[in-house]
C-alpha positions as CSV (number, residue, x, y, z in Angstrom):
1,X,-14.5,17.9,12.6
2,X,-13.7,21.1,14.4
3,X,-14.6,23.7,11.9
4,X,-16.7,26.6,13.1
5,X,-20.4,26.5,12.1
6,X,-20.8,26.8,8.3
7,X,-23.6,29.3,8.4
8,X,-21.3,31.9,9.9
9,X,-18.8,31.7,7.0
10,X,-20.9,31.3,3.9
11,X,-20.2,34.2,1.6
12,X,-23.4,35.1,-0.4
13,X,-21.9,38.2,-1.9
14,X,-20.5,36.4,-5.0
15,X,-21.3,33.2,-6.7
16,X,-19.5,29.9,-5.8
17,X,-19.0,27.1,-8.4
18,X,-20.3,24.4,-6.0
19,X,-23.6,26.3,-5.5
20,X,-23.9,27.1,-9.2
21,X,-23.4,23.4,-10.0
22,X,-26.1,22.6,-7.5
23,X,-28.5,25.0,-9.3
24,X,-27.7,23.5,-12.6
25,X,-28.5,20.1,-11.1
26,X,-31.9,21.3,-9.8
27,X,-30.8,21.6,-6.2
28,X,-32.0,24.0,-3.5
29,X,-28.7,24.8,-1.8
30,X,-27.8,27.9,-3.7
31,X,-28.4,31.7,-3.4
32,X,-29.8,34.3,-5.8
33,X,-26.2,35.4,-6.7
34,X,-25.5,31.8,-7.8
35,X,-28.7,31.5,-9.9
36,X,-28.0,34.9,-11.5
37,X,-24.6,33.9,-12.6
38,X,-25.8,30.5,-13.8
39,X,-28.5,32.0,-15.9
40,X,-26.0,34.4,-17.5
41,X,-23.9,31.4,-18.4
42,X,-26.9,29.9,-20.1
43,X,-26.9,32.8,-22.5
44,X,-23.5,31.6,-23.7
45,X,-24.5,27.9,-23.9
46,X,-28.1,27.0,-23.2
47,X,-26.9,23.4,-22.3
48,X,-25.5,24.4,-18.9
49,X,-27.7,21.9,-17.1
50,X,-26.8,19.1,-19.5
51,X,-23.1,19.9,-18.9
52,X,-23.5,19.4,-15.2
53,X,-25.5,16.2,-15.7
54,X,-23.0,14.8,-18.1
55,X,-20.2,15.5,-15.6
56,X,-22.1,13.9,-12.8
57,X,-22.8,10.8,-15.0
58,X,-19.1,10.6,-15.9
59,X,-18.3,10.4,-12.1
60,X,-20.7,7.5,-11.7
61,X,-19.2,5.6,-14.6
62,X,-15.6,6.3,-13.6
63,X,-16.2,5.1,-10.0
64,X,-17.9,1.9,-11.3
65,X,-14.9,1.2,-13.5
66,X,-12.4,1.9,-10.7
67,X,-14.3,-0.2,-8.2
68,X,-14.5,-3.1,-10.7
69,X,-10.7,-2.9,-11.2
70,X,-10.0,-3.2,-7.5
71,X,-9.8,0.4,-6.2
72,X,-10.8,0.6,-2.6
73,X,-9.7,4.1,-1.6
74,X,-10.8,7.5,-3.0
75,X,-9.8,11.1,-2.5
76,X,-12.3,13.4,-4.1
77,X,-11.3,17.1,-4.2
78,X,-13.9,19.6,-5.2
79,X,-16.7,17.4,-3.9
80,X,-19.6,19.9,-4.3
81,X,-23.0,19.7,-2.6
82,X,-24.1,16.0,-2.2
83,X,-26.4,14.5,-4.8
84,X,-27.8,11.0,-5.0
85,X,-26.0,8.7,-5.6
86,X,-22.7,10.2,-4.5
87,X,-19.2,8.7,-5.0
88,X,-19.1,6.7,-1.7
89,X,-22.5,5.2,-2.4
90,X,-21.3,3.9,-5.8
91,X,-18.0,2.7,-4.5
92,X,-19.4,1.0,-1.5
93,X,-22.2,-0.6,-3.3
94,X,-19.7,-2.8,-5.2
95,X,-17.1,-2.9,-2.4
96,X,-18.5,-2.1,1.1
97,X,-15.0,-1.8,2.6
98,X,-14.1,1.2,0.4
99,X,-12.7,4.3,2.1
100,X,-13.5,7.7,0.8
101,X,-12.3,11.2,1.7
102,X,-14.2,14.2,0.4
103,X,-12.7,17.7,0.2
104,X,-14.2,21.1,-0.7
105,X,-13.7,24.7,0.3
106,X,-17.4,25.9,0.3
107,X,-18.8,26.0,3.8
108,X,-22.3,25.1,2.5
109,X,-20.8,21.7,1.5
110,X,-19.6,21.3,5.1
111,X,-23.2,22.0,6.2
112,X,-24.2,18.8,4.3
113,X,-21.2,16.7,5.4
114,X,-23.5,14.3,7.3
115,X,-24.8,13.1,3.9
116,X,-21.2,12.5,2.8
117,X,-20.4,10.5,5.9
118,X,-23.0,7.8,5.7
119,X,-20.6,5.0,5.2
120,X,-21.1,1.3,5.3
121,X,-20.0,-0.3,8.6
122,X,-17.2,-2.0,6.7
123,X,-15.8,1.2,5.1
124,X,-15.2,4.8,6.0
125,X,-16.0,8.2,4.7
126,X,-14.6,11.6,5.9
127,X,-14.9,15.2,4.9
128,X,-12.1,17.8,4.8
129,X,-12.8,21.5,4.7
130,X,-9.9,22.8,2.7
131,X,-8.9,24.6,-0.5
132,X,-7.7,22.5,-3.4
133,X,-4.7,24.9,-3.6
134,X,-3.5,23.6,-0.3
135,X,-2.4,20.1,-1.2
136,X,-0.2,19.7,1.9
137,X,-3.2,20.2,4.2
138,X,-5.3,17.9,2.2
139,X,-2.7,15.1,2.1
140,X,-2.0,15.4,5.9
141,X,-5.7,15.2,6.8
142,X,-6.6,12.5,4.2
143,X,-3.8,10.4,5.6
144,X,-5.7,9.9,8.8
145,X,-8.3,7.8,6.8
146,X,-6.5,6.6,3.7
147,X,-3.4,4.5,3.4
148,X,-1.1,6.3,1.0
149,X,1.1,3.1,0.7
150,X,-1.8,1.5,-1.1
151,X,-3.5,2.6,-4.4
152,X,-5.9,5.6,-4.2
153,X,-8.1,7.1,-6.9
154,X,-7.7,10.9,-6.8
155,X,-10.7,12.6,-8.5
156,X,-10.8,16.3,-9.3
157,X,-14.0,16.6,-11.3
158,X,-15.0,19.9,-13.0
159,X,-12.5,21.5,-10.6
160,X,-9.3,22.4,-12.4
161,X,-10.9,24.9,-14.8
162,X,-11.3,27.1,-11.6
163,X,-7.6,27.0,-11.0
164,X,-5.6,29.3,-13.2
165,X,-2.2,28.7,-14.6
166,X,-0.9,31.5,-12.3
167,X,-2.1,29.4,-9.3
168,X,0.0,26.5,-10.4
169,X,-2.7,24.1,-11.5
170,X,-0.2,21.6,-13.0
171,X,2.1,21.8,-9.9
172,X,-0.9,21.2,-7.7
173,X,-1.9,18.0,-9.4
174,X,1.8,16.9,-9.5
175,X,2.2,17.3,-5.8
176,X,-0.9,15.2,-5.1
177,X,0.0,12.5,-7.6
178,X,3.5,12.3,-6.3
179,X,2.2,11.1,-2.9
180,X,0.1,8.4,-4.4
181,X,1.3,4.8,-4.5
182,X,2.0,3.0,-7.8
183,X,-1.3,1.6,-9.1
184,X,-3.2,4.7,-8.1
185,X,-5.5,6.5,-10.5
186,X,-6.1,10.2,-11.5
187,X,-9.6,11.0,-12.6
188,X,-10.3,14.4,-14.2
189,X,-13.0,16.2,-16.1
190,X,-12.7,19.8,-17.4
191,X,-14.5,22.3,-19.5
192,X,-13.0,23.3,-22.8
193,X,-13.2,26.1,-25.4
194,X,-12.1,23.7,-28.2
195,X,-15.6,23.8,-29.8
196,X,-16.6,27.4,-29.2
197,X,-13.6,29.7,-28.4
198,X,-15.8,32.8,-28.6
199,X,-18.3,31.5,-26.1
200,X,-15.6,30.3,-23.8
201,X,-14.0,33.7,-23.8
202,X,-17.4,35.3,-22.9
203,X,-17.7,32.9,-20.0
204,X,-14.2,33.7,-18.8
205,X,-15.1,37.4,-18.9
206,X,-18.3,36.8,-16.8
207,X,-16.2,35.0,-14.1
208,X,-13.5,37.6,-14.1
209,X,-16.1,40.4,-13.6
210,X,-17.1,38.7,-10.4
211,X,-13.6,38.1,-9.2
212,X,-13.6,34.4,-10.1
213,X,-11.3,32.3,-12.2
214,X,-12.4,30.2,-15.2
215,X,-9.6,28.6,-17.3
216,X,-11.0,26.4,-20.1
217,X,-8.3,24.0,-21.4
218,X,-7.8,22.2,-24.6
219,X,-7.7,18.4,-25.0
220,X,-3.9,18.5,-25.0
221,X,-3.8,20.8,-22.0
222,X,-5.9,18.3,-20.1
223,X,-3.8,15.4,-21.2
224,X,-0.7,17.2,-19.8
225,X,-2.1,16.7,-16.2
226,X,-1.6,13.0,-16.7
227,X,2.0,13.3,-17.8
228,X,3.9,10.1,-17.0
229,X,0.8,8.0,-16.3
230,X,-0.9,5.2,-18.3
231,X,-4.3,6.1,-19.7
232,X,-7.3,3.9,-19.3
233,X,-8.8,3.5,-22.7
234,X,-10.0,5.6,-24.5
235,X,-7.6,8.2,-23.0
236,X,-8.8,11.8,-23.0
237,X,-12.3,11.8,-24.5
238,X,-15.4,13.8,-24.5
239,X,-16.9,13.6,-21.0
240,X,-20.1,12.0,-22.3
241,X,-18.2,9.4,-24.4
242,X,-16.0,7.9,-21.6
243,X,-17.2,4.3,-21.2
244,X,-20.9,5.1,-21.9
245,X,-21.7,1.4,-21.4
246,X,-21.2,1.8,-17.6
247,X,-24.1,4.2,-17.2
248,X,-27.2,5.8,-18.7
249,X,-27.0,8.4,-21.4
250,X,-27.8,12.0,-20.5
251,X,-30.3,13.5,-23.1
252,X,-28.8,16.7,-24.6
253,X,-30.1,19.4,-27.0
254,X,-28.8,19.2,-30.5
255,X,-26.0,17.3,-32.1
256,X,-23.1,19.4,-31.0
257,X,-20.8,17.8,-28.3
258,X,-21.0,18.9,-24.7
259,X,-17.8,21.0,-24.4
260,X,-15.8,19.0,-21.9
261,X,-12.9,16.5,-21.7
262,X,-12.4,13.7,-19.3
263,X,-9.9,11.0,-18.6
264,X,-8.6,8.4,-16.2
265,X,-5.0,7.3,-15.9
266,X,-3.0,4.9,-13.7
267,X,0.2,5.8,-11.9
268,X,3.0,3.4,-12.9
């Protein structure tokens, strides 16, 4: 990798989703501006930490399912700061020859890229510093590690709600899926305002006030990203309810659902 040193480029003047996610997960790789924003979001829904944990647990279960069904290549966009176990560890535990490419646009993730690159000898891992809204760059660089003539699992977890409609979120996913071979999979998770529209609107305002985008989407709006693909059962479901047998339950406060949808679908 030839990127300039991460420390030079880290912007601590406004919060970043990857660092806020790290704070919710109890990590140390965040700044006061990230913690301040995260704590404000907790005033909208006190289960912010549980939301992050539920999303991380979904990733674990989805990768276990994909690996068990023969997937050996993964392109993970919006990787975030490494946590244990990460995607490559789960994939390579079952299939050591698995190849994984991570991608994120926060320089602090680049600073931890060594943790993302601890591959098995049989497999490979690589990290791309790029913005999700630049699919051509991502595809070109990922092609140096992944074989796009063979199935790939494309994961964009808790990412697309930071890409507004005006930034062409659906076109972005379409361009990426178009380059995947038949038999590939798309893996998505996404926050929603379906259960608390008022709270979601408040969160959107908090992001907007800091020059950031938050675009919660409904269940049907998430399903539209999978247009033309074949869903893995149970289709679009609550994030916590997608194949719970493949992982351990995340304890949450109260009986209300964690407001997020998730799904996995196969390209025909």
